[in-house]
N, CA, C and O atoms as a GROMACS GRO file, in nm:
protein
  616
    1MET      N    1   2.078  -3.131  -1.367
    1MET     CA    2   2.020  -3.114  -1.235
    1MET      C    3   2.002  -3.226  -1.155
    1MET      O    4   1.931  -3.319  -1.194
    2SER      N    5   2.064  -3.230  -1.036
    2SER     CA    6   2.048  -3.363  -0.965
    2SER      C    7   1.928  -3.375  -0.910
    2SER      O    8   1.875  -3.271  -0.870
    3ALA      N    9   1.857  -3.500  -0.894
    3ALA     CA   10   1.745  -3.523  -0.828
    3ALA      C   11   1.705  -3.447  -0.704
    3ALA      O   12   1.592  -3.400  -0.693
    4SER      N   13   1.802  -3.434  -0.607
    4SER     CA   14   1.772  -3.347  -0.498
    4SER      C   15   1.743  -3.223  -0.529
    4SER      O   16   1.639  -3.169  -0.492
    5LEU      N   17   1.844  -3.157  -0.609
    5LEU     CA   18   1.810  -3.013  -0.631
    5LEU      C   19   1.674  -3.026  -0.738
    5LEU      O   20   1.616  -2.918  -0.744
    6ARG      N   21   1.628  -3.105  -0.802
    6ARG     CA   22   1.510  -3.082  -0.876
    6ARG      C   23   1.405  -3.093  -0.757
    6ARG      O   24   1.317  -3.007  -0.756
    7LEU      N   25   1.405  -3.187  -0.660
    7LEU     CA   26   1.316  -3.208  -0.557
    7LEU      C   27   1.310  -3.065  -0.499
    7LEU      O   28   1.202  -3.008  -0.508
    8VAL      N   29   1.426  -2.991  -0.433
    8VAL     CA   30   1.401  -2.872  -0.354
    8VAL      C   31   1.339  -2.777  -0.452
    8VAL      O   32   1.242  -2.712  -0.413
    9ALA      N   33   1.379  -2.762  -0.566
    9ALA     CA   34   1.330  -2.657  -0.667
    9ALA      C   35   1.170  -2.674  -0.698
    9ALA      O   36   1.093  -2.582  -0.723
   10ALA      N   37   1.141  -2.795  -0.693
   10ALA     CA   38   0.984  -2.847  -0.696
   10ALA      C   39   0.911  -2.782  -0.576
   10ALA      O   40   0.816  -2.704  -0.576
   11ALA      N   41   0.978  -2.834  -0.480
   11ALA     CA   42   0.908  -2.805  -0.331
   11ALA      C   43   0.890  -2.658  -0.324
   11ALA      O   44   0.780  -2.608  -0.297
   12GLY      N   45   1.015  -2.578  -0.353
   12GLY     CA   46   0.994  -2.451  -0.348
   12GLY      C   47   0.882  -2.390  -0.452
   12GLY      O   48   0.797  -2.314  -0.408
   13ALA      N   49   0.884  -2.423  -0.580
   13ALA     CA   50   0.772  -2.372  -0.648
   13ALA      C   51   0.615  -2.416  -0.592
   13ALA      O   52   0.528  -2.330  -0.583
   14LEU      N   53   0.595  -2.525  -0.565
   14LEU     CA   54   0.500  -2.560  -0.476
   14LEU      C   55   0.443  -2.475  -0.385
   14LEU      O   56   0.333  -2.419  -0.387
   15ALA      N   57   0.552  -2.472  -0.286
   15ALA     CA   58   0.517  -2.356  -0.180
   15ALA      C   59   0.486  -2.242  -0.232
   15ALA      O   60   0.401  -2.184  -0.165
   16ALA      N   61   0.526  -2.178  -0.338
   16ALA     CA   62   0.542  -2.044  -0.383
   16ALA      C   63   0.365  -2.047  -0.409
   16ALA      O   64   0.284  -1.971  -0.355
   17ALA      N   65   0.337  -2.155  -0.503
   17ALA     CA   66   0.195  -2.141  -0.554
   17ALA      C   67   0.098  -2.174  -0.449
   17ALA      O   68  -0.019  -2.144  -0.472
   18SER      N   69   0.119  -2.216  -0.364
   18SER     CA   70   0.005  -2.232  -0.255
   18SER      C   71   0.024  -2.100  -0.192
   18SER      O   72  -0.077  -2.072  -0.128
   19LEU      N   73   0.099  -2.024  -0.186
   19LEU     CA   74   0.096  -1.884  -0.111
   19LEU      C   75   0.027  -1.801  -0.185
   19LEU      O   76  -0.065  -1.741  -0.129
   20VAL      N   77   0.048  -1.780  -0.310
   20VAL     CA   78  -0.022  -1.673  -0.412
   20VAL      C   79  -0.174  -1.698  -0.374
   20VAL      O   80  -0.236  -1.596  -0.344
   21PRO      N   81  -0.247  -1.826  -0.369
   21PRO     CA   82  -0.417  -1.799  -0.379
   21PRO      C   83  -0.443  -1.734  -0.220
   21PRO      O   84  -0.527  -1.645  -0.201
   22ALA      N   85  -0.369  -1.785  -0.125
   22ALA     CA   86  -0.383  -1.734   0.020
   22ALA      C   87  -0.341  -1.588   0.024
   22ALA      O   88  -0.404  -1.526   0.109
   23ALA      N   89  -0.253  -1.515  -0.044
   23ALA     CA   90  -0.208  -1.370  -0.039
   23ALA      C   91  -0.325  -1.308  -0.123
   23ALA      O   92  -0.346  -1.190  -0.093
   24LEU      N   93  -0.395  -1.353  -0.208
   24LEU     CA   94  -0.495  -1.297  -0.320
   24LEU      C   95  -0.638  -1.314  -0.231
   24LEU      O   96  -0.729  -1.233  -0.247
   25ARG      N   97  -0.648  -1.409  -0.151
   25ARG     CA   98  -0.775  -1.417  -0.095
   25ARG      C   99  -0.764  -1.323   0.018
   25ARG      O  100  -0.868  -1.265   0.046
   26ALA      N  101  -0.644  -1.293   0.099
   26ALA     CA  102  -0.624  -1.194   0.216
   26ALA      C  103  -0.663  -1.071   0.166
   26ALA      O  104  -0.746  -0.994   0.215
   27GLN      N  105  -0.588  -1.055   0.051
   27GLN     CA  106  -0.630  -0.911  -0.008
   27GLN      C  107  -0.769  -0.874  -0.052
   27GLN      O  108  -0.817  -0.761  -0.041
   28ALA      N  109  -0.835  -0.987  -0.105
   28ALA     CA  110  -0.934  -0.959  -0.145
   28ALA      C  111  -1.052  -0.946  -0.032
   28ALA      O  112  -1.141  -0.862  -0.045
   29SER      N  113  -1.047  -1.032   0.073
   29SER     CA  114  -1.115  -1.020   0.204
   29SER      C  115  -1.060  -0.879   0.258
   29SER      O  116  -1.150  -0.809   0.306
   30ALA      N  117  -0.942  -0.828   0.260
   30ALA     CA  118  -0.955  -0.692   0.335
   30ALA      C  119  -1.013  -0.581   0.261
   30ALA      O  120  -1.060  -0.482   0.319
   31THR      N  121  -1.012  -0.598   0.110
   31THR     CA  122  -1.081  -0.496   0.030
   31THR      C  123  -1.216  -0.506   0.069
   31THR      O  124  -1.261  -0.397   0.104
   32ALA      N  125  -1.301  -0.608   0.075
   32ALA     CA  126  -1.405  -0.641   0.103
   32ALA      C  127  -1.457  -0.605   0.225
   32ALA      O  128  -1.566  -0.550   0.236
   33ALA      N  129  -1.375  -0.637   0.329
   33ALA     CA  130  -1.392  -0.604   0.472
   33ALA      C  131  -1.491  -0.469   0.507
   33ALA      O  132  -1.596  -0.472   0.570
   34PRO      N  133  -1.426  -0.353   0.449
   34PRO     CA  134  -1.473  -0.219   0.479
   34PRO      C  135  -1.602  -0.216   0.442
   34PRO      O  136  -1.673  -0.161   0.525
   35ARG      N  137  -1.660  -0.257   0.343
   35ARG     CA  138  -1.789  -0.261   0.294
   35ARG      C  139  -1.881  -0.344   0.358
   35ARG      O  140  -1.998  -0.309   0.372
   36ALA      N  141  -1.834  -0.461   0.404
   36ALA     CA  142  -1.928  -0.566   0.496
   36ALA      C  143  -1.943  -0.486   0.637
   36ALA      O  144  -2.052  -0.487   0.695
   37THR      N  145  -1.835  -0.418   0.690
   37THR     CA  146  -1.859  -0.382   0.852
   37THR      C  147  -1.946  -0.263   0.830
   37THR      O  148  -2.025  -0.234   0.920
   38ASP      N  149  -1.942  -0.194   0.729
   38ASP     CA  150  -2.059  -0.087   0.735
   38ASP      C  151  -2.160  -0.050   0.612
   38ASP      O  152  -2.163   0.049   0.539
   39SER      N  153  -2.244  -0.171   0.615
   39SER     CA  154  -2.336  -0.210   0.520
   39SER      C  155  -2.438  -0.065   0.517
   39SER      O  156  -2.494  -0.040   0.410
   40LEU      N  157  -2.459   0.021   0.627
   40LEU     CA  158  -2.532   0.132   0.644
   40LEU      C  159  -2.484   0.264   0.570
   40LEU      O  160  -2.557   0.362   0.556
   41ALA      N  161  -2.346   0.256   0.523
   41ALA     CA  162  -2.274   0.368   0.492
   41ALA      C  163  -2.352   0.452   0.381
   41ALA      O  164  -2.374   0.572   0.400
   42PHE      N  165  -2.399   0.380   0.247
   42PHE     CA  166  -2.452   0.459   0.168
   42PHE      C  167  -2.594   0.492   0.198
   42PHE      O  168  -2.631   0.604   0.162
   43PRO      N  169  -2.668   0.425   0.250
   43PRO     CA  170  -2.825   0.501   0.284
   43PRO      C  171  -2.802   0.600   0.370
   43PRO      O  172  -2.857   0.707   0.344
   44ARG      N  173  -2.721   0.593   0.488
   44ARG     CA  174  -2.690   0.701   0.565
   44ARG      C  175  -2.636   0.840   0.499
   44ARG      O  176  -2.667   0.954   0.535
   45GLN      N  177  -2.529   0.794   0.369
   45GLN     CA  178  -2.492   0.931   0.283
   45GLN      C  179  -2.605   0.978   0.208
   45GLN      O  180  -2.614   1.098   0.177
   46PHE      N  181  -2.695   0.891   0.174
   46PHE     CA  182  -2.815   0.914   0.098
   46PHE      C  183  -2.894   1.043   0.166
   46PHE      O  184  -2.928   1.145   0.106
   47VAL      N  185  -2.911   1.016   0.289
   47VAL     CA  186  -3.023   1.086   0.358
   47VAL      C  187  -2.928   1.209   0.420
   47VAL      O  188  -2.985   1.313   0.452
   48ASN      N  189  -2.810   1.200   0.432
   48ASN     CA  190  -2.731   1.332   0.473
   48ASN      C  191  -2.719   1.400   0.335
   48ASN      O  192  -2.703   1.521   0.349
   49TRP      N  193  -2.721   1.363   0.216
   49TRP     CA  194  -2.712   1.457   0.097
   49TRP      C  195  -2.845   1.552   0.115
   49TRP      O  196  -2.841   1.675   0.101
   50ILE      N  197  -2.969   1.474   0.148
   50ILE     CA  198  -3.074   1.537   0.144
   50ILE      C  199  -3.081   1.657   0.246
   50ILE      O  200  -3.133   1.763   0.212
   51PHE      N  201  -3.024   1.635   0.380
   51PHE     CA  202  -3.012   1.735   0.484
   51PHE      C  203  -2.933   1.826   0.451
   51PHE      O  204  -2.965   1.937   0.494
   52THR      N  205  -2.825   1.822   0.380
   52THR     CA  206  -2.727   1.909   0.378
   52THR      C  207  -2.743   1.973   0.232
   52THR      O  208  -2.641   2.019   0.181
   53THR      N  209  -2.849   1.979   0.171
   53THR     CA  210  -2.902   2.029   0.063
   53THR      C  211  -2.809   2.013  -0.058
   53THR      O  212  -2.784   2.109  -0.131
   54ARG      N  213  -2.750   1.867  -0.083
   54ARG     CA  214  -2.691   1.803  -0.158
   54ARG      C  215  -2.776   1.721  -0.273
   54ARG      O  216  -2.729   1.620  -0.326
   55GLY      N  217  -2.915   1.779  -0.308
   55GLY     CA  218  -3.019   1.731  -0.385
   55GLY      C  219  -2.938   1.653  -0.516
   55GLY      O  220  -2.958   1.537  -0.550
   56ASP      N  221  -2.853   1.737  -0.574
   56ASP     CA  222  -2.797   1.668  -0.705
   56ASP      C  223  -2.738   1.559  -0.686
   56ASP      O  224  -2.748   1.472  -0.772
   57SER      N  225  -2.650   1.534  -0.555
   57SER     CA  226  -2.588   1.377  -0.525
   57SER      C  227  -2.710   1.309  -0.497
   57SER      O  228  -2.728   1.217  -0.576
   58ALA      N  229  -2.800   1.321  -0.411
   58ALA     CA  230  -2.920   1.248  -0.404
   58ALA      C  231  -2.998   1.214  -0.519
   58ALA      O  232  -3.050   1.103  -0.528
   59PHE      N  233  -3.010   1.312  -0.620
   59PHE     CA  234  -3.098   1.273  -0.744
   59PHE      C  235  -2.996   1.206  -0.839
   59PHE      O  236  -3.050   1.146  -0.932
   60ALA      N  237  -2.855   1.203  -0.836
   60ALA     CA  238  -2.803   1.128  -0.919
   60ALA      C  239  -2.781   0.988  -0.873
   60ALA      O  240  -2.752   0.898  -0.952
   61HIS      N  241  -2.797   0.968  -0.737
   61HIS     CA  242  -2.804   0.814  -0.714
   61HIS      C  243  -2.975   0.748  -0.700
   61HIS      O  244  -2.999   0.646  -0.635
   62ALA      N  245  -3.074   0.822  -0.767
   62ALA     CA  246  -3.204   0.778  -0.758
   62ALA      C  247  -3.237   0.695  -0.878
   62ALA      O  248  -3.183   0.720  -0.986
   63GLY      N  249  -3.319   0.600  -0.864
   63GLY     CA  250  -3.370   0.546  -1.012
   63GLY      C  251  -3.462   0.623  -1.063
   63GLY      O  252  -3.495   0.732  -1.017
   64ALA      N  253  -3.521   0.555  -1.190
   64ALA     CA  254  -3.598   0.626  -1.274
   64ALA      C  255  -3.726   0.666  -1.224
   64ALA      O  256  -3.777   0.766  -1.275
   65ARG      N  257  -3.784   0.604  -1.135
   65ARG     CA  258  -3.925   0.635  -1.072
   65ARG      C  259  -3.910   0.728  -0.972
   65ARG      O  260  -3.993   0.817  -0.957
   66LEU      N  261  -3.786   0.714  -0.884
   66LEU     CA  262  -3.788   0.818  -0.802
   66LEU      C  263  -3.731   0.950  -0.862
   66LEU      O  264  -3.769   1.055  -0.809
   67ARG      N  265  -3.657   0.956  -0.951
   67ARG     CA  266  -3.612   1.082  -1.009
   67ARG      C  267  -3.744   1.148  -1.073
   67ARG      O  268  -3.761   1.269  -1.061
   68GLU      N  269  -3.832   1.071  -1.139
   68GLU     CA  270  -3.960   1.130  -1.156
   68GLU      C  271  -4.043   1.201  -1.066
   68GLU      O  272  -4.101   1.307  -1.087
   69ALA      N  273  -4.042   1.120  -0.949
   69ALA     CA  274  -4.111   1.196  -0.804
   69ALA      C  275  -4.045   1.311  -0.772
   69ALA      O  276  -4.107   1.414  -0.750
   70MET      N  277  -3.901   1.303  -0.765
   70MET     CA  278  -3.820   1.414  -0.728
   70MET      C  279  -3.825   1.528  -0.828
   70MET      O  280  -3.848   1.638  -0.780
   71LYS      N  281  -3.812   1.522  -0.928
   71LYS     CA  282  -3.841   1.628  -1.040
   71LYS      C  283  -3.690   1.664  -1.070
   71LYS      O  284  -3.637   1.635  -1.177
   72SER      N  285  -3.629   1.724  -0.978
   72SER     CA  286  -3.506   1.771  -0.989
   72SER      C  287  -3.415   1.794  -0.847
   72SER      O  288  -3.467   1.791  -0.735
   73ALA      N  289  -3.285   1.814  -0.868
   73ALA     CA  290  -3.202   1.836  -0.752
   73ALA      C  291  -3.252   1.938  -0.673
   73ALA      O  292  -3.249   1.927  -0.550
   74ASP      N  293  -3.309   2.064  -0.743
   74ASP     CA  294  -3.338   2.187  -0.660
   74ASP      C  295  -3.488   2.132  -0.594
   74ASP      O  296  -3.511   2.176  -0.482
   75ASP      N  297  -3.575   2.058  -0.641
   75ASP     CA  298  -3.677   2.012  -0.589
   75ASP      C  299  -3.648   1.947  -0.448
   75ASP      O  300  -3.714   1.976  -0.348
   76VAL      N  301  -3.552   1.865  -0.449
   76VAL     CA  302  -3.482   1.763  -0.354
   76VAL      C  303  -3.472   1.869  -0.248
   76VAL      O  304  -3.535   1.866  -0.142
   77ASN      N  305  -3.385   1.968  -0.287
   77ASN     CA  306  -3.342   2.066  -0.176
   77ASN      C  307  -3.462   2.158  -0.122
   77ASN      O  308  -3.458   2.212  -0.012
   78ALA      N  309  -3.557   2.168  -0.200
   78ALA     CA  310  -3.678   2.230  -0.149
   78ALA      C  311  -3.752   2.142  -0.059
   78ALA      O  312  -3.808   2.194   0.038
   79MET      N  313  -3.760   2.024  -0.078
   79MET     CA  314  -3.842   1.929  -0.024
   79MET      C  315  -3.778   1.925   0.138
   79MET      O  316  -3.853   1.914   0.236
   80ALA      N  317  -3.627   1.937   0.148
   80ALA     CA  318  -3.538   1.919   0.271
   80ALA      C  319  -3.578   2.066   0.344
   80ALA      O  320  -3.593   2.067   0.466
   81ALA      N  321  -3.594   2.188   0.266
   81ALA     CA  322  -3.629   2.299   0.357
   81ALA      C  323  -3.766   2.288   0.422
   81ALA      O  324  -3.791   2.321   0.538
   82ARG      N  325  -3.845   2.241   0.339
   82ARG     CA  326  -3.995   2.184   0.387
   82ARG      C  327  -3.989   2.131   0.544
   82ARG      O  328  -4.037   2.172   0.649
   83ILE      N  329  -3.924   2.046   0.516
   83ILE     CA  330  -3.895   1.922   0.644
   83ILE      C  331  -3.862   2.016   0.746
   83ILE      O  332  -3.947   2.051   0.828
   84ALA      N  333  -3.720   2.071   0.750
   84ALA     CA  334  -3.669   2.183   0.826
   84ALA      C  335  -3.775   2.278   0.877
   84ALA      O  336  -3.798   2.288   0.997
   85SER      N  337  -3.840   2.346   0.787
   85SER     CA  338  -3.922   2.420   0.832
   85SER      C  339  -4.056   2.389   0.921
   85SER      O  340  -4.108   2.467   1.000
   86ARG      N  341  -4.094   2.268   0.891
   86ARG     CA  342  -4.208   2.200   0.961
   86ARG      C  343  -4.163   2.146   1.102
   86ARG      O  344  -4.233   2.159   1.203
   87PHE      N  345  -4.028   2.077   1.100
   87PHE     CA  346  -3.998   1.982   1.202
   87PHE      C  347  -3.854   2.039   1.288
   87PHE      O  348  -3.817   1.994   1.397
   88GLY      N  349  -3.797   2.134   1.220
   88GLY     CA  350  -3.683   2.182   1.285
   88GLY      C  351  -3.574   2.117   1.237
   88GLY      O  352  -3.581   2.035   1.145
   89GLU      N  353  -3.452   2.153   1.303
   89GLU     CA  354  -3.312   2.070   1.262
   89GLU      C  355  -3.332   1.950   1.332
   89GLU      O  356  -3.397   1.930   1.435
   90ALA      N  357  -3.242   1.847   1.237
   90ALA     CA  358  -3.231   1.713   1.319
   90ALA      C  359  -3.169   1.706   1.441
   90ALA      O  360  -3.079   1.787   1.458
   91GLN      N  361  -3.196   1.624   1.538
   91GLN     CA  362  -3.098   1.652   1.670
   91GLN      C  363  -3.031   1.514   1.664
   91GLN      O  364  -2.948   1.489   1.752
   92GLY      N  365  -3.053   1.434   1.584
   92GLY     CA  366  -2.988   1.291   1.578
   92GLY      C  367  -3.086   1.191   1.544
   92GLY      O  368  -3.208   1.196   1.537
   93THR      N  369  -2.985   1.077   1.521
   93THR     CA  370  -3.056   0.948   1.493
   93THR      C  371  -3.080   0.873   1.618
   93THR      O  372  -3.000   0.871   1.711
   94THR      N  373  -3.172   0.823   1.617
   94THR     CA  374  -3.203   0.738   1.754
   94THR      C  375  -3.203   0.574   1.731
   94THR      O  376  -3.197   0.497   1.827
   95ALA      N  377  -3.209   0.535   1.615
   95ALA     CA  378  -3.232   0.410   1.586
   95ALA      C  379  -3.195   0.382   1.444
   95ALA      O  380  -3.237   0.472   1.371
   96GLU      N  381  -3.124   0.278   1.375
   96GLU     CA  382  -3.112   0.234   1.243
   96GLU      C  383  -3.142   0.092   1.236
   96GLU      O  384  -3.100   0.009   1.317
   97VAL      N  385  -3.231   0.060   1.116
   97VAL     CA  386  -3.272  -0.068   1.103
   97VAL      C  387  -3.243  -0.107   0.938
   97VAL      O  388  -3.262  -0.027   0.846
   98GLN      N  389  -3.202  -0.224   0.923
   98GLN     CA  390  -3.179  -0.259   0.753
   98GLN      C  391  -3.224  -0.392   0.744
   98GLN      O  392  -3.205  -0.475   0.833
   99PHE      N  393  -3.274  -0.412   0.652
   99PHE     CA  394  -3.340  -0.553   0.624
   99PHE      C  395  -3.371  -0.564   0.461
   99PHE      O  396  -3.381  -0.460   0.394
  100ASP      N  397  -3.382  -0.677   0.410
  100ASP     CA  398  -3.393  -0.729   0.271
  100ASP      C  399  -3.536  -0.719   0.220
  100ASP      O  400  -3.622  -0.782   0.280
  101GLU      N  401  -3.561  -0.665   0.144
  101GLU     CA  402  -3.701  -0.676   0.062
  101GLU      C  403  -3.657  -0.720  -0.082
  101GLU      O  404  -3.595  -0.655  -0.166
  102GLY      N  405  -3.702  -0.838  -0.090
  102GLY     CA  406  -3.625  -0.876  -0.230
  102GLY      C  407  -3.502  -0.857  -0.261
  102GLY      O  408  -3.416  -0.887  -0.178
  103PRO      N  409  -3.469  -0.805  -0.382
  103PRO     CA  410  -3.338  -0.768  -0.429
  103PRO      C  411  -3.279  -0.634  -0.353
  103PRO      O  412  -3.163  -0.593  -0.354
  104LEU      N  413  -3.384  -0.585  -0.290
  104LEU     CA  414  -3.341  -0.454  -0.233
  104LEU      C  415  -3.308  -0.440  -0.073
  104LEU      O  416  -3.354  -0.522   0.007
  105LYS      N  417  -3.239  -0.353  -0.040
  105LYS     CA  418  -3.224  -0.324   0.119
  105LYS      C  419  -3.320  -0.232   0.141
  105LYS      O  420  -3.370  -0.161   0.054
  106VAL      N  421  -3.354  -0.232   0.296
  106VAL     CA  422  -3.449  -0.119   0.312
  106VAL      C  423  -3.411  -0.092   0.441
  106VAL      O  424  -3.417  -0.173   0.533
  107TYR      N  425  -3.358   0.059   0.452
  107TYR     CA  426  -3.279   0.120   0.569
  107TYR      C  427  -3.389   0.245   0.593
  107TYR      O  428  -3.438   0.328   0.515
  108ILE      N  429  -3.408   0.218   0.756
  108ILE     CA  430  -3.487   0.314   0.811
  108ILE      C  431  -3.423   0.383   0.924
  108ILE      O  432  -3.395   0.318   1.026
  109ALA      N  433  -3.396   0.516   0.914
  109ALA     CA  434  -3.336   0.590   1.030
  109ALA      C  435  -3.458   0.656   1.088
  109ALA      O  436  -3.555   0.710   1.036
  110VAL      N  437  -3.424   0.634   1.216
  110VAL     CA  438  -3.538   0.708   1.331
  110VAL      C  439  -3.469   0.827   1.379
  110VAL      O  440  -3.365   0.813   1.444
  111MET      N  441  -3.516   0.942   1.355
  111MET     CA  442  -3.447   1.088   1.369
  111MET      C  443  -3.554   1.175   1.474
  111MET      O  444  -3.675   1.193   1.459
  112ARG      N  445  -3.475   1.216   1.571
  112ARG     CA  446  -3.556   1.338   1.652
  112ARG      C  447  -3.510   1.479   1.573
  112ARG      O  448  -3.404   1.508   1.518
  113PHE      N  449  -3.626   1.548   1.590
  113PHE     CA  450  -3.621   1.695   1.539
  113PHE      C  451  -3.661   1.782   1.653
  113PHE      O  452  -3.732   1.753   1.748
  114GLU      N  453  -3.597   1.902   1.623
  114GLU     CA  454  -3.648   2.004   1.757
  114GLU      C  455  -3.772   2.066   1.766
  114GLU      O  456  -3.797   2.124   1.872
  115LYS      N  457  -3.872   2.064   1.660
  115LYS     CA  458  -4.001   2.097   1.666
  115LYS      C  459  -4.091   1.984   1.689
  115LYS      O  460  -4.206   2.001   1.727
  116SER      N  461  -4.042   1.872   1.666
  116SER     CA  462  -4.141   1.754   1.658
  116SER      C  463  -4.140   1.676   1.797
  116SER      O  464  -4.041   1.617   1.842
  117PRO      N  465  -4.277   1.684   1.865
  117PRO     CA  466  -4.254   1.575   1.964
  117PRO      C  467  -4.255   1.400   1.905
  117PRO      O  468  -4.209   1.308   1.973
  118GLU      N  469  -4.295   1.389   1.817
  118GLU     CA  470  -4.271   1.250   1.758
  118GLU      C  471  -4.138   1.250   1.684
  118GLU      O  472  -4.097   1.348   1.622
  119PRO      N  473  -4.074   1.134   1.693
  119PRO     CA  474  -3.971   1.119   1.600
  119PRO      C  475  -4.041   1.092   1.447
  119PRO      O  476  -4.155   1.057   1.416
  120GLY      N  477  -3.910   1.126   1.362
  120GLY     CA  478  -3.964   1.123   1.207
  120GLY      C  479  -3.870   0.993   1.183
  120GLY      O  480  -3.792   0.942   1.264
  121ALA      N  481  -3.903   0.947   1.031
  121ALA     CA  482  -3.820   0.837   1.001
  121ALA      C  483  -3.796   0.849   0.859
  121ALA      O  484  -3.890   0.864   0.780
  122TRP      N  485  -3.667   0.843   0.820
  122TRP     CA  486  -3.657   0.807   0.676
  122TRP      C  487  -3.649   0.665   0.635
  122TRP      O  488  -3.590   0.582   0.703
  123VAL      N  489  -3.716   0.636   0.512
  123VAL     CA  490  -3.730   0.510   0.438
  123VAL      C  491  -3.632   0.511   0.331
  123VAL      O  492  -3.644   0.605   0.253
  124VAL      N  493  -3.556   0.445   0.313
  124VAL     CA  494  -3.452   0.415   0.185
  124VAL      C  495  -3.433   0.292   0.133
  124VAL      O  496  -3.351   0.214   0.183
  125ALA      N  497  -3.507   0.261   0.027
  125ALA     CA  498  -3.494   0.112  -0.038
  125ALA      C  499  -3.403   0.132  -0.151
  125ALA      O  500  -3.422   0.206  -0.248
  126TYR      N  501  -3.292   0.052  -0.126
  126TYR     CA  502  -3.178   0.081  -0.238
  126TYR      C  503  -3.132  -0.071  -0.285
  126TYR      O  504  -3.164  -0.173  -0.224
  127SER      N  505  -3.048  -0.067  -0.409
  127SER     CA  506  -2.994  -0.172  -0.438
  127SER      C  507  -2.843  -0.197  -0.401
  127SER      O  508  -2.761  -0.144  -0.477
  128PRO      N  509  -2.799  -0.265  -0.304
  128PRO     CA  510  -2.683  -0.249  -0.265
  128PRO      C  511  -2.579  -0.291  -0.360
  128PRO      O  512  -2.462  -0.268  -0.328
  129VAL      N  513  -2.604  -0.348  -0.471
  129VAL     CA  514  -2.527  -0.389  -0.597
  129VAL      C  515  -2.490  -0.239  -0.638
  129VAL      O  516  -2.384  -0.181  -0.613
  130THR      N  517  -2.596  -0.193  -0.703
  130THR     CA  518  -2.571  -0.055  -0.782
  130THR      C  519  -2.573   0.063  -0.699
  130THR      O  520  -2.514   0.160  -0.746
  131GLU      N  521  -2.631   0.078  -0.583
  131GLU     CA  522  -2.616   0.207  -0.514
  131GLU      C  523  -2.714   0.299  -0.561
  131GLU      O  524  -2.700   0.420  -0.549
  132ILE      N  525  -2.822   0.242  -0.619
  132ILE     CA  526  -2.914   0.323  -0.692
  132ILE      C  527  -3.068   0.324  -0.587
  132ILE      O  528  -3.127   0.218  -0.568
  133VAL      N  529  -3.114   0.441  -0.534
  133VAL     CA  530  -3.218   0.433  -0.480
  133VAL      C  531  -3.345   0.419  -0.520
  133VAL      O  532  -3.388   0.517  -0.580
  134GLU      N  533  -3.426   0.321  -0.504
  134GLU     CA  534  -3.563   0.318  -0.586
  134GLU      C  535  -3.689   0.364  -0.509
  134GLU      O  536  -3.795   0.383  -0.568
  135ARG      N  537  -3.675   0.380  -0.377
  135ARG     CA  538  -3.789   0.452  -0.323
  135ARG      C  539  -3.714   0.516  -0.156
  135ARG      O  540  -3.649   0.455  -0.070
  136SER      N  541  -3.761   0.663  -0.162
  136SER     CA  542  -3.705   0.703  -0.025
  136SER      C  543  -3.838   0.816   0.041
  136SER      O  544  -3.896   0.891  -0.037
  137SER      N  545  -3.862   0.813   0.140
  137SER     CA  546  -3.953   0.873   0.182
  137SER      C  547  -3.944   0.915   0.345
  137SER      O  548  -3.894   0.839   0.428
  138PHE      N  549  -3.994   1.029   0.375
  138PHE     CA  550  -3.972   1.092   0.515
  138PHE      C  551  -4.123   1.093   0.603
  138PHE      O  552  -4.213   1.160   0.552
  139SER      N  553  -4.148   1.033   0.710
  139SER     CA  554  -4.296   1.042   0.740
  139SER      C  555  -4.265   1.030   0.899
  139SER      O  556  -4.151   1.001   0.935
  140PRO      N  557  -4.355   1.051   0.981
  140PRO     CA  558  -4.343   1.028   1.158
  140PRO      C  559  -4.355   0.877   1.165
  140PRO      O  560  -4.427   0.798   1.103
  141LEU      N  561  -4.270   0.862   1.252
  141LEU     CA  562  -4.234   0.725   1.298
  141LEU      C  563  -4.342   0.629   1.295
  141LEU      O  564  -4.343   0.524   1.231
  142SER      N  565  -4.444   0.682   1.381
  142SER     CA  566  -4.573   0.584   1.400
  142SER      C  567  -4.624   0.528   1.260
  142SER      O  568  -4.669   0.413   1.256
  143ARG      N  569  -4.620   0.593   1.164
  143ARG     CA  570  -4.670   0.580   1.001
  143ARG      C  571  -4.576   0.462   0.958
  143ARG      O  572  -4.623   0.355   0.920
  144VAL      N  573  -4.442   0.486   0.967
  144VAL     CA  574  -4.346   0.376   0.929
  144VAL      C  575  -4.352   0.272   0.999
  144VAL      O  576  -4.329   0.169   0.936
  145LYS      N  577  -4.382   0.255   1.138
  145LYS     CA  578  -4.417   0.148   1.206
  145LYS      C  579  -4.524   0.057   1.156
  145LYS      O  580  -4.519  -0.066   1.155
  146GLU      N  581  -4.618   0.131   1.116
  146GLU     CA  582  -4.742   0.094   1.048
  146GLU      C  583  -4.711  -0.002   0.917
  146GLU      O  584  -4.751  -0.118   0.905
  147HIS      N  585  -4.650   0.056   0.845
  147HIS     CA  586  -4.597   0.028   0.713
  147HIS      C  587  -4.486  -0.095   0.707
  147HIS      O  588  -4.492  -0.173   0.612
  148TYR      N  589  -4.394  -0.111   0.801
  148TYR     CA  590  -4.282  -0.188   0.817
  148TYR      C  591  -4.301  -0.236   0.965
  148TYR      O  592  -4.231  -0.182   1.051
  149PRO      N  593  -4.398  -0.338   1.003
  149PRO     CA  594  -4.391  -0.391   1.129
  149PRO      C  595  -4.290  -0.491   1.152
  149PRO      O  596  -4.274  -0.525   1.269
  150GLN      N  597  -4.211  -0.549   1.052
  150GLN     CA  598  -4.129  -0.642   1.040
  150GLN      C  599  -3.985  -0.559   1.092
  150GLN      O  600  -3.886  -0.622   1.128
  151ALA      N  601  -3.991  -0.437   1.089
  151ALA     CA  602  -3.844  -0.367   1.122
  151ALA      C  603  -3.803  -0.346   1.257
  151ALA      O  604  -3.692  -0.297   1.280
  152LYS      N  605  -3.896  -0.384   1.366
  152LYS     CA  606  -3.876  -0.370   1.504
  152LYS      C  607  -3.840  -0.241   1.541
  152LYS      O  608  -3.730  -0.228   1.594
  153LEU      N  609  -3.911  -0.141   1.525
  153LEU     CA  610  -3.861  -0.007   1.522
  153LEU      C  611  -3.887   0.011   1.671
  153LEU      O  612  -3.961  -0.065   1.734
  154PRO      N  613  -3.813   0.131   1.735
  154PRO     CA  614  -3.853   0.175   1.871
  154PRO      C  615  -3.990   0.237   1.900
  154PRO      O  616  -4.020   0.272   2.014
   0.00000   0.00000   0.00000
């Protein structure tokens, strides 16, 4: 092989090698981008499971302490029914806030209900790595504001 042919082959190999990491980085960032753009997707889904009587899904994504408090998927559905009978159907979400609390993310959804003059709020504390919910509760917005003043809720 002539020196010029070896030089062209080496340059081609170098160019190909430099393209591979860039292509892999682009592929990895494209794969990671949807998760980064909607970091609220999992906690929203958790709240949705509760309101759509999918207690089995909510129970499956609960940590050990929360499962103990929930007791069963049927009890989660019964809790959702009690909330609906007391506050009425959910009319929409007026605000969402998420912040870090140690290794957990805390998601707060402020919601309007047909029978309630004051909005309610779901608090979901979860691990973004495992998508396991460690704490979840529903309270009037005023109570959640007292407990989480750093959340800057409406």
